[in-house]
N, C-alpha and C positions, 0 to 999 in steps of 0.2 A: 863382558864386564869382569874385571879382576878385583879380588879384595886386597887388603894390605900385604897378605902373604904371597901374592902372585897367583892365586888359584883362579882359574877361568870358570865362569858359570854359564856363559852364553855359548852354547854349542855352535850356533851359527857363526859367531866370530871366530871360533876355533877352526871350523871347516874351511873358512876362506884362506887359511894359512896352513895347509896340511902337507905341502910338498916336502919330500924327503924326511918325513917323520915316521918313526916306528910306532904305530899306534896299537895299543892293547886295550880291548874292552874288558874291564874287570866286572864280572857279574853276568851269568848266563840265564837268569830267570826271565820273566815276562818283560820286565823293563829293559833288561839287557838286549832282548830281541828287538824291542822297539827302537832302542838307540842304534842297533846294528842296521835296521832297515833305513833309518834316516841317513846314516853314513854311506851306505851303498847307493842309495838314491841320489846322493850328492857326489858320486864318483870318488869317494874316499877309500883308499886302499888300507885294509886292516892287516896288521902283522900277526896278531895272535889274539886268543880269547883266554881268560883264566878265571878261576873260581876257587873258593876255599872249601867247598863241599867235596869231601874226598870221595863220595859216592859217584860224583859226576866226572871225576878226573879221567882223562884219556877217552871219554866218550866223544861223540861228534856233535858239534853244534854249529849249524850254518856252514857245513863243510870244513870246520876248523876243529882240531883236536883240542879238548879242554885241558889246559895246563895249570899247575900250581905256579906260584911265583918262583919257588925254588928250581923248577924245571925249565923256566924260560931261558933261552940261549942268550948269552952275552951279558953285558952289565946292564942292570935294570936302570941305571942312571941315564942310559941312552934312550929309554922308551918314554912315550907319552901315554899315561894311564887315564882312560875315561871310566870313571867309577859310576857304572850304570846300575845304581841301587836307589830305590825310592825312599827307603827308611832311614831317617837321620842317624839313629843309633848305630846302624851297621856302617854307614858312611864314615862316621868318626873312628870306629875300629879299623877300617881299611886304610884310612888316612894314616893313622899311627903305624899300621903294619908296613905300609909303603915307606914311611919315613925311616923305619928301622932298617929297611933294605937300602937306604941311602938315596931314595928318590926325593928330589926337591919339590916344594909346593908348586913351583911354576911348571912342573912337568905333570901336574894332575888337573884333570877337568871334571868337574861336578855338574853335569847338565841338570838344570832345574826342570822339573815336570812342568808342562804347560797345560793351560786350561782346556786345550782341544784334545788332550789325550785322556786315557782312563786312569792316569796316575796322579792326577792333581786332586787329591782328596784330603788335604790337610796333613799329608804325611811329612811335610817339611816344616810344619808350623810349630813344632815343639822346640825348635832351636831359633832364638831371636836373629842370629846372624843370617841364616838361611832364609828365614821369613823376609827380612828386609831386602835381601838380594832378589828374592822372587818378586817382591812388590816392584822393585826398580826395573827388573827385566820386563815385566808385563806392561809397566807404564811406558817404557821406552818403545815397546813394540806398537802400542797404540799410537804413539806420535809418529812412528815410522810409517804406519798405515794411513797417516793423515786424518785420523779420527779426532774429533774435538770432544775432550772430556766435558767441556762446557755444555755440550748438547745434553749430556745426562741430566744436568740440573735444570736447563731451560725447558727441556721436554717435560719434565715432572713438575714445573712451576715453582722451583726452589731457587729463589733469587737472593735470599739473605741467609748466609749460613754462619755458624759458629764452628771453628776448626780446633780439633785436638791434634797437636802436631808433636812429632818427636825430631830430635836433632838430625837424625840420618835422613829425614825427608823434609827438612826445613825448606820452605819456599817452593817445593815441587808443584803444589797445586796452584800457587800464585801465577806461575807461568801460563798454566792452561786456562786460567780465567781472565787473562788480559784481553781486552777488547770484546768482552762478553757482558751480558746484563747481570751476571752473578757477582755479588759482593760478599767478601769475607768481613763480616761484621766485627768479629772478635777472634783472637787466637789464644789458646790455652795450652798449658802442659800438665796441669794437675786438676783434679776434680774439685779441689778447694776453691778454684778460680770461678767455678760455675755457680751461679745463684738461681733461684727458682723464678725470679722475675725477668730472666733473659728472654728476649723476644727475637725469634728467628723463624725461617722456614724449615730448617733442618740442621742437625749437628753431624759433622763429618769427623770420624775418628780415624787418624792415620796410624795409630798405634795398634796394629793388627795383633801383636803378641798379647796385649792386655785388653783387646776389644771387649770380650765378654764381660770382664769385670767392670769396665767403664760403662758398658751398655746397661748392665743391671743397676748400677748406681744412678745413671741418668734417668731411667725409667720411672724412678721414684720421685723425680723432680720435674719432669716435663712430659708432654705428650707429642711433642714434635717428632718427626721421623729421625732415627739415629742410624747413620749410614757408615758401613764398613768401607775401607779402601777397596776391598774385593768387589763390593757392589759397583764401584766405579770402574775399575780396570777390567772387569768382565762383562760390561754392558754391551 
């Protein structure tokens, strides 16, 4: 999945089209090793690894010498950089650094941590753009695995729900509840639209960025379960 700038977030989609690409892993920490293993397991040839930590330069990591950007051979515009960093504040700095070297956004890959790894601990939740991308990726994977999100609600006896929805995820849950026994009773975009006499089995909040704020306010008005999008996509 690419954003409007052309940056790829789905490592699986990138792996499918890696022929004749000069792939550089940026980041040699724990997450970088994790990404390295995924690429090697999928038969992807890695051109080089690099890092900004001067103490690690020229050491060996997975049989590759650790380079700085300045020491990579050739034009950096010809490389594809996989930013193997889990922390959003560092990702943003590296993106700017690469752009200063003339690397276009469509030559950058920012693989989102997945719920099966040890890295998915809210590290990307501080930036709305990455949060929404992560939600979409996990949601897509559930559909690819032929799981029914409706099962989450039906198994828990939640047949009537109120939905807090954001523009970026508008209509996503509707698709998954088609032909199920679950009914979206009402959709809202703001807390002002919710009244204490609303009757439902659960309230679903698709706004993960502001989930805690919304949850705290709703808990003052209702006793029904308040469900985060992550409760659904990680079931």
